[in-house]
C-alpha positions in Angstrom: 13.1 10.7 41.2 12.1 9.4 37.8 8.3 9.3 37.3 6.8 5.9 37.1 6.2 4.6 33.6 2.6 4.3 32.4 1.9 0.8 31.1 0.0 0.8 27.8 -1.0 -1.9 25.3 0.9 -0.6 22.2 3.2 2.0 20.7 3.2 2.1 16.9 5.8 4.0 15.0 5.4 5.0 11.3 8.6 5.9 9.6 7.6 7.9 6.6 9.8 9.3 3.9 9.7 12.8 5.6 8.0 12.4 9.0 8.1 9.8 11.8 5.0 9.4 13.9 4.7 7.6 17.3 1.2 6.7 18.3 0.1 5.3 21.7 -2.9 3.0 22.2 -4.5 1.3 25.1 -7.6 -0.8 25.9 -6.9 -3.2 23.0 -5.8 -6.3 24.9 -8.8 -6.3 27.2 -11.5 -6.1 24.5 -14.5 -6.3 24.8 -14.3 -5.5 28.5 -12.1 -2.5 27.8 -12.6 0.3 25.2 -9.8 0.7 22.7 -8.5 4.3 22.8 -5.9 6.5 21.0 -3.9 8.1 23.7 -1.8 10.5 21.7 0.7 11.1 18.9 4.2 12.5 18.6 5.9 13.7 15.4 9.5 14.3 14.2 11.4 14.5 10.9 12.5 11.1 9.6 16.2 10.7 10.1 17.1 7.8 7.8 19.0 10.2 5.5 21.1 11.1 8.5 22.2 7.5 8.7 20.2 6.6 11.8 16.4 6.1 12.0 16.7 6.2 15.8 17.1 10.0 15.9 13.7 10.5 14.5 12.1 7.7 16.5 13.6 9.1 19.8 12.3 12.6 18.9 8.8 11.4 18.0 8.5 9.4 21.2 9.9 12.3 23.3 7.2 14.5 21.9 4.6 11.9 22.7 5.8 11.4 26.3 6.0 15.1 26.9 2.2 15.0 26.5 1.5 11.6 28.3 4.4 11.1 30.6 6.9 8.1 30.4 5.3 5.1 28.7 6.0 1.4 28.9 4.2 -0.4 26.0 3.5 -4.1 26.1 4.5 -4.2 22.4 6.0 -1.8 19.9 5.1 -2.2 16.3 6.1 -0.3 13.2 5.3 0.5 9.6 7.7 2.1 7.2 7.8 3.7 3.8 11.3 5.2 4.3 14.6 4.1 2.7 12.8 4.0 -0.6 9.9 1.9 0.7 9.6 -1.7 -0.4 11.2 -1.7 -3.9 10.3 -4.8 -6.0 10.5 -6.1 -9.5 8.0 -8.7 -10.7 8.4 -11.3 -13.4 5.8 -13.6 -15.0 5.1 -15.7 -18.1 2.4 -13.6 -19.7 1.6 -9.9 -19.3 -2.1 -10.2 -18.6 -2.0 -13.4 -16.5 0.9 -14.4 -14.3 2.8 -11.1 -14.5 -0.4 -9.2 -13.7 -1.1 -11.5 -10.8 2.5 -11.0 -9.5 2.1 -7.2 -9.7 -1.2 -7.3 -7.8 0.5 -9.4 -5.1 3.4 -7.0 -4.8 1.2 -3.8 -4.8 -1.2 -5.4 -2.3 1.8 -6.1 0.0 2.7 -2.4 -0.1 5.5 -2.5 -2.6 6.6 0.1 -5.1 6.9 -2.0 -8.3 9.9 -0.6 -10.1 10.1 -3.0 -13.0 7.9 -5.7 -14.5 8.5 -8.3 -17.3 6.6 -11.1 -19.0 8.3 -14.0 -20.8 12.0 -14.8 -20.8 14.4 -12.4 -19.1 16.9 -10.9 -21.4 20.2 -9.1 -20.8 18.4 -5.8 -21.0 16.1 -6.9 -18.2 19.0 -7.8 -16.0 20.5 -4.4 -16.5 17.2 -2.8 -15.6 16.8 -4.9 -12.4 20.4 -4.1 -11.4 19.7 -0.4 -11.9 16.6 -0.6 -9.7 18.4 -2.5 -6.9 15.2 -4.0 -5.6 14.8 -5.2 -2.1 12.7 -8.2 -3.3 12.1 -10.0 -6.6 8.8 -11.8 -7.2 9.2 -14.7 -9.6 5.9 -16.1 -11.1 5.0 -18.0 -14.2 2.9 -21.0 -15.3 -0.4 -22.2 -14.0 -0.3 -25.2 -11.8 1.0 -28.1 -14.0 1.6 -25.7 -16.9 4.7 -24.2 -18.3 7.9 -24.7 -16.4 10.6 -23.7 -18.9 10.2 -19.9 -18.7 10.3 -19.7 -14.9 13.3 -21.9 -14.6 15.0 -19.9 -17.3 14.3 -16.8 -15.4 15.5 -18.2 -12.1 18.8 -19.1 -13.8 19.1 -15.6 -15.4 18.6 -13.9 -12.0 21.8 -15.5 -10.8 23.6 -13.1 -13.2 22.5 -10.0 -11.2 25.1 -8.0 -9.4 22.8 -7.6 -6.4 21.3 -10.3 -4.2 17.7 -9.3 -3.3 15.3 -11.8 -1.6 13.5 -13.8 -4.2 9.8 -14.7 -3.5 8.9 -17.7 -5.7 5.1 -17.7 -6.5 4.9 -19.6 -9.7 4.1 -23.2 -10.9 4.8 -25.3 -7.8 5.9 -28.3 -9.8 9.4 -26.7 -10.2 9.6 -24.6 -7.0 12.4 -26.7 -5.6 14.3 -26.7 -8.9 14.2 -22.9 -8.8 15.4 -22.9 -5.3 18.3 -25.2 -6.2 19.3 -22.7 -8.9 19.1 -19.6 -6.7 20.3 -20.6 -3.3 23.8 -21.8 -4.3 24.2 -18.3 -5.9 23.6 -16.7 -2.5 20.0 -15.7 -2.9 17.6 -16.0 0.0 14.5 -17.7 -1.4 10.9 -17.7 0.0 8.5 -20.1 -1.7 4.7 -19.5 -1.6 1.6 -20.6 -3.4 1.2 -19.8 -7.1 -0.4 -16.4 -7.6 -2.1 -17.6 -10.8 -2.9 -21.3 -10.2 -5.5 -21.5 -13.0 -6.8 -19.5 -15.8 -8.8 -16.4 -14.5 -8.0 -17.3 -10.9 -5.9 -15.2 -8.6 -4.4 -16.4 -5.3 -2.3 -13.5 -4.1 -2.9 -13.3 -0.3 -0.3 -16.0 0.6 2.3 -14.1 -1.4 1.4 -10.9 0.4 2.1 -12.5 3.7 5.5 -13.9 2.5 6.4 -10.5 1.1 5.6 -8.8 4.4 7.9 -11.3 6.3 10.7 -10.7 3.7 10.3 -7.0 4.0 10.7 -7.2 7.8 13.9 -9.1 7.3 15.2 -6.6 4.7 14.2 -3.3 6.5 16.2 -4.1 9.6 19.4 -4.1 7.4 18.6 -1.2 5.2 21.0 1.8 5.3 19.9 4.1 8.1 17.3 1.7 9.3 19.5 -0.7 11.2 18.4 0.5 14.6 14.7 0.0 14.0 15.0 -3.6 15.3 16.1 -2.2 18.7 12.9 -0.1 19.0 10.4 -2.7 17.8 9.3 -5.8 19.6 6.7 -6.9 17.1 5.9 -6.7 13.4 7.2 -4.2 10.9 5.0 -3.8 7.8 5.3 -1.6 4.7 3.0 1.4 5.4 0.8 0.9 2.3 0.4 -2.8 3.0 -0.7 -2.0 6.5 -3.4 0.4 5.2 -4.7 -2.3 2.9 -4.9 -4.7 5.8 -6.9 -2.1 7.8 -9.2 -1.5 4.8 -9.9 -5.3 4.6 -10.7 -5.5 8.3 -13.1 -2.5 8.1 -14.8 -3.9 5.0 -15.7 -7.0 7.0 -17.9 -4.8 9.2 -18.9 -1.9 6.9 -19.2 -3.6 3.5 -17.3 -2.8 0.3 -15.2 0.3 0.5 -12.5 2.5 -1.0 -9.6 4.1 1.0 -7.7 7.0 -0.6 -4.4 8.2 0.7 -3.0 11.4 -1.0 0.7 11.9 0.0 3.4 14.2 -1.0 4.8 11.9 -3.6 2.1 9.4 -4.5 -1.6 8.8 -4.2 -2.6 5.3 -3.2 -6.1 3.8 -3.7 -7.1 0.7 -1.8 -10.4 -1.0 -2.6 -12.1 -4.0 -1.1 -14.9 -5.4 -3.2 -15.9 -8.2 -5.6 -17.9 -5.7 -7.6 -21.6 -6.0 -8.5 -23.1 -9.2 -9.9 -24.2 -7.3 -13.0 -20.6 -6.2 -13.8 -19.2 -9.5 -12.9 -21.3 -11.2 -15.5 -19.7 -9.1 -18.3 -16.2 -8.7 -16.8 -13.2 -9.5 -19.1 -10.5 -10.0 -16.5 -10.1 -11.3 -12.9 -9.7 -8.9 -10.0 -8.5 -9.5 -6.5 -10.9 -9.0 -3.6 -8.5 -6.4 -2.1 -6.6 -4.2 -4.6 -4.1 -1.4 -4.2 -3.0 1.0 -7.0 -0.2 3.5 -6.5 0.0 6.6 -8.7 3.7 7.7 -8.6 3.0 11.0 -10.5 0.2 12.2 -8.2 1.3 14.0 -5.0 1.1 17.4 -3.3 4.8 18.0 -2.9 7.4 15.8 -4.7 5.0 15.3 -7.6 3.3 18.7 -7.4 4.5 20.0 -10.7 3.1 16.9 -12.5 -0.3 17.3 -10.8 -0.3 21.0 -11.7 0.1 20.1 -15.4 -3.3 18.4 -15.2 -5.0 21.7 -14.5 -5.9 24.5 -17.0 -3.0 26.9 -17.2 -4.9 29.7 -15.6 -5.6 27.6 -12.5 -2.1 26.2 -11.8 -0.7 27.4 -8.5 2.4 29.5 -8.7 4.5 29.0 -6.7 3.8 25.4 -5.8 3.2 24.7 -2.1 5.9 23.5 0.3 5.7 20.1 2.0 3.9 21.6 5.0 1.7 24.5 3.9 1.1 27.2 6.5 -0.1 30.4 4.8 -3.6 30.7 3.4 -2.2 30.8 -0.1 -0.1 27.7 0.4 -3.0 25.8 1.9 -5.3 26.8 -1.0 -2.6 25.6 -3.5 -2.1 22.3 -1.7 -5.9 21.8 -1.5 -6.2 22.3 -5.2 -3.5 19.8 -5.9 -4.9 17.3 -3.4 -8.3 17.5 -5.0 -6.9 17.0 -8.5 -4.8 14.0 -7.3 -7.8 12.4 -5.6 -10.0 12.6 -8.7 -7.3 11.5 -11.1 -6.2 8.6 -9.0 -9.8 7.4 -8.4 -10.5 7.5 -12.1 -7.4 5.5 -12.9 -8.2 2.9 -10.3 -11.7 2.4 -11.5 -12.5 0.3 -14.5 -15.0 1.1 -17.2 -17.5 -0.2 -19.7 -16.3 -0.8 -23.3 -18.5 -1.4 -26.3 -17.3 -3.9 -28.8 -18.6 -4.7 -32.2 -18.7 -8.3 -33.1 -20.1 -10.4 -36.0 -23.2 -10.9 -33.8 -23.6 -7.2 -33.0 -22.6 -4.7 -30.3 -21.4 -6.2 -27.0 -20.8 -4.3 -23.8 -18.0 -5.6 -21.5 -16.6 -4.4 -18.1 -12.8 -3.9 -18.0 -10.8 -3.3 -14.9 -11.8 -2.6 -11.3 -15.6 -2.4 -10.6 -16.2 0.0 -7.7 -20.0 0.3 -8.1 -20.7 -1.8 -5.0 -18.5 0.4 -2.8 -20.8 2.5 -0.7 -18.2 3.9 1.6 -15.2 6.1 0.6 -12.6 7.0 3.3 -9.8 9.5 3.1 -6.5 9.0 5.0 -3.1 10.5 5.0 -2.0 14.1 5.6 -3.5 15.8 2.7 -7.1 14.6 3.0 -7.3 14.6 6.8 -5.4 17.9 7.5 -6.3 20.2 4.6 -9.7 21.9 4.5 -12.7 20.1 2.8 -11.3 16.6 2.6 -14.9 15.4 2.3 -15.5 17.6 -0.7 -12.3 16.3 -2.4 -13.6 12.7 -1.9 -17.1 13.6 -3.1 -15.6 15.2 -6.3 -13.9 11.9 -7.1 -17.3 10.2 -7.5 -18.3 12.3 -10.4 -17.7 10.2 -13.5 -17.4 13.1 -15.9 -17.3 11.8 -19.4 -17.0 8.1 -20.0 -18.5 4.9 -18.5 -16.4 4.6 -15.4 -17.2 2.0 -12.8 -17.0 4.4 -9.8 -18.7 4.2 -6.4 -22.3 5.5 -6.5 -22.7 9.3 -6.1 -24.6 8.8 -2.8 -21.8 6.7 -1.2 -20.9 7.6 2.4 -17.8 9.9 2.8 -15.6 9.7 5.8 -12.1 10.8 6.9 -9.5 9.0 9.1 -9.3 12.1 11.3 -7.1 10.5 13.9 -4.7 9.2 11.2 -4.7 5.7 12.6 -5.4 3.4 9.6 -1.8 2.4 8.9 -1.2 1.9 12.6 -4.4 -0.2 12.8 -3.2 -2.5 10.0 -0.1 -3.5 12.0 -2.0 -3.5 15.4 -4.2 -6.3 13.9 -1.2 -8.6 13.9 -1.3 -8.6 17.7 -4.7 -7.6 18.9 -8.4 -8.7 18.3 -9.6 -7.5 15.0 -12.8 -6.1 16.5 -10.8 -3.9 18.8 -8.8 -2.6 15.9 -12.0 -1.9 13.9 -13.4 0.0 16.8 -10.5 2.4 16.6 -11.0 2.9 12.9 -14.7 3.4 13.2 -14.1 6.1 15.9 -11.5 7.9 13.7 -13.8 7.8 10.7 -17.0 8.7 12.6 -18.8 5.5 11.5 
């Protein structure tokens, strides 16, 4: 006789580039009468490269149910960074305005931005886009009521691509329908959203993020090796980095301005939620989104390990480099050294800084880039920071400005770790369950 299946609120599967994780949750739907709880997790190698994501999903769920018994979730949700993640190219009118805004929207949605242009697309640009084979193209340009020629030129040039990615139009709304009429007859699927740069020094990227997430879900169910994910999932599918940023935004509403750092095997992602300090805002030279993600593709503990090692003095470089899953004391020590280096380097790249300009009226100090000085909470997530020894120490070391006037979180900021590894899952859980219940899971995991 088959054992009776245990009804639970949610199962979340995270399909990573190397590992698939299945996580069970309960107590979410009944909030606040019930207490949200993480029931357990199962792990398996990701099987997209074998041509069927379902192999890894079945194995991860089997491991989970070996601990908890057969499960019947009310909803099954997913995040994914497999199959190359969400590959995008972004195109705007000017590098520091519309193209920058388009890039912020794409990164905030969880994309890997493979190519970016400003101005009119040329033959060389089309060859680069074709080489990237993006899942989505984000087309921006022109403030509201401003330039229309460049974005229409670029829409027409895109019809010369050999591939047919989904096009998200996020430029001057005056010609949105004209752009659609150029692209759709050429067999492009077009999604129109609000202008990411509607006025000078004004960003409006959140609507584009939502549209990109919807387009990603449409794409990922047809990606090679991922076709069966739709048979497992009854709810949303989000890019994993985008889900982490959503989780960070939710937690910031309750805990205040914060930074979430995720050190992975290939990249290090920094997510910050802040408007900065009033003092820095008064001297800032460029607009910044309230929630920002940066991805450092050369900073990781496995795929990018050699690059990270080059940042260390020759005498300190680990030899040999650690494997993807370190097990011996020597491997763990090497991975920890690389993780610490990646954490510090990525935080310093994400943060802006003060610059001193000399003008006819004298010296002037300006703030450039991201101001993190109001962030009094720094959280580590992902395998490296939560599983290797002294994750808190790695985060604390990233607050040391070293030389230079970096706009880092204060040295006495709180340090926490997502010890249950639930932040990405919580981002997608928020699409179906009360935000307060999801935040309760994150606060428990981080010990807040």
